[in-house]
C-alpha positions, 0 to 999 in steps of 0.5 A: 196219547193213549188217553186221547185215543181212549177218550175218542172212542165213542161209548157205542164201540166201548160197548164192543167186547173186542174194542173193550178187550183192545183198550184194556190191552193197550192200558196194560201195555202202557202199564207194563212199559211204564213199570219197565221204565221205573225199574230201569231208573231205579237201577241206574239210580242204584248204580250211580248211588253206589258209584258215589259211595265208592268215591266217597270212600276212597276220598275219605280214606285218601284224606284220613291216610294224608292226615296220618302222614301229616301227623306222623311228620309232626311228631317225628319232627318233634322228636328230632327237635327234642332229642338233642337237648335230651342227649345233652342232659346228664341223668345222674342224680 
Protein backbone atom coordinates (compact mmCIF):
# COMPACT_ATOMS: atom_id res chain seq x y z
CA UNK A 1 0.00 0.00 0.00
CA UNK A 2 2.77 2.43 0.88
CA UNK A 3 4.55 1.47 -2.32
CA UNK A 4 1.48 2.36 -4.40
CA UNK A 5 1.11 5.68 -2.61
CA UNK A 6 4.82 6.38 -3.04
CA UNK A 7 4.69 5.59 -6.76
CA UNK A 8 1.57 7.69 -7.26
CA UNK A 9 3.38 10.87 -6.13
CA UNK A 10 4.47 12.82 -9.19
CA UNK A 11 8.10 13.77 -9.77
CA UNK A 12 7.19 17.43 -9.36
CA UNK A 13 5.78 16.82 -5.87
CA UNK A 14 8.78 14.70 -4.92
CA UNK A 15 10.96 17.71 -5.53
CA UNK A 16 9.11 19.51 -2.74
CA UNK A 17 11.06 19.21 0.52
CA UNK A 18 7.94 18.77 2.65
CA UNK A 19 6.55 16.00 0.43
CA UNK A 20 9.95 14.30 0.39
CA UNK A 21 10.20 14.57 4.17
CA UNK A 22 6.69 13.11 4.52
CA UNK A 23 7.57 10.18 2.23
CA UNK A 24 10.77 9.52 4.18
CA UNK A 25 8.83 9.63 7.44
CA UNK A 26 6.31 7.12 6.12
CA UNK A 27 9.11 4.78 5.07
CA UNK A 28 10.78 5.16 8.47
CA UNK A 29 7.45 4.44 10.23
CA UNK A 30 6.93 1.35 8.10
CA UNK A 31 10.47 0.16 8.83
CA UNK A 32 9.93 0.61 12.56
CA UNK A 33 6.60 -1.21 12.43
CA UNK A 34 8.16 -4.10 10.49
CA UNK A 35 11.04 -4.35 12.99
CA UNK A 36 8.50 -4.42 15.83
CA UNK A 37 6.55 -7.22 14.16
CA UNK A 38 9.78 -9.15 13.53
CA UNK A 39 10.93 -8.72 17.14
CA UNK A 40 7.54 -9.81 18.46
CA UNK A 41 7.54 -12.93 16.30
CA UNK A 42 11.11 -13.69 17.34
CA UNK A 43 10.09 -13.46 21.01
CA UNK A 44 7.08 -15.70 20.40
CA UNK A 45 9.24 -18.26 18.59
CA UNK A 46 11.73 -18.19 21.47
CA UNK A 47 8.95 -18.76 23.99
CA UNK A 48 7.59 -21.68 21.93
CA UNK A 49 11.09 -23.13 21.67
CA UNK A 50 11.58 -22.95 25.44
CA UNK A 51 8.17 -24.52 26.07
CA UNK A 52 8.98 -27.36 23.68
CA UNK A 53 12.39 -27.88 25.28
CA UNK A 54 10.80 -28.01 28.73
CA UNK A 55 8.21 -30.51 27.54
CA UNK A 56 10.91 -32.62 25.88
CA UNK A 57 12.97 -32.59 29.06
CA UNK A 58 10.01 -33.61 31.20
CA UNK A 59 9.09 -36.42 28.80
CA UNK A 60 12.69 -37.61 28.65
CA UNK A 61 12.99 -37.66 32.45
CA UNK A 62 9.67 -39.46 32.77
CA UNK A 63 10.74 -42.08 30.22
CA UNK A 64 14.09 -42.59 31.91
CA UNK A 65 12.42 -43.01 35.32
CA UNK A 66 9.99 -45.49 33.85
CA UNK A 67 12.81 -47.48 32.27
CA UNK A 68 14.78 -47.35 35.51
CA UNK A 69 11.80 -48.70 37.47
CA UNK A 70 11.32 -51.43 34.88
CA UNK A 71 14.98 -52.41 35.08
CA UNK A 72 14.84 -52.40 38.89
CA UNK A 73 11.82 -54.72 38.79
CA UNK A 74 13.62 -57.05 36.39
CA UNK A 75 16.67 -57.21 38.64
CA UNK A 76 14.67 -57.77 41.82
CA UNK A 77 12.52 -60.43 40.12
CA UNK A 78 15.67 -62.18 38.93
CA UNK A 79 17.17 -62.02 42.43
CA UNK A 80 13.99 -63.41 43.95
CA UNK A 81 13.96 -66.23 41.40
CA UNK A 82 17.57 -67.10 42.21
CA UNK A 83 17.40 -66.71 46.00
CA UNK A 84 15.50 -69.93 46.82
CA UNK A 85 17.95 -72.04 44.86
CA UNK A 86 20.90 -70.38 46.56
CA UNK A 87 19.39 -70.80 50.05
CA UNK A 88 18.95 -74.52 49.55
CA UNK A 89 22.63 -75.13 48.72
CA UNK A 90 25.34 -75.93 51.17
CA UNK A 91 28.52 -73.95 50.91
CA UNK A 92 30.74 -76.31 52.84
CA UNK A 93 33.76 -77.61 50.99
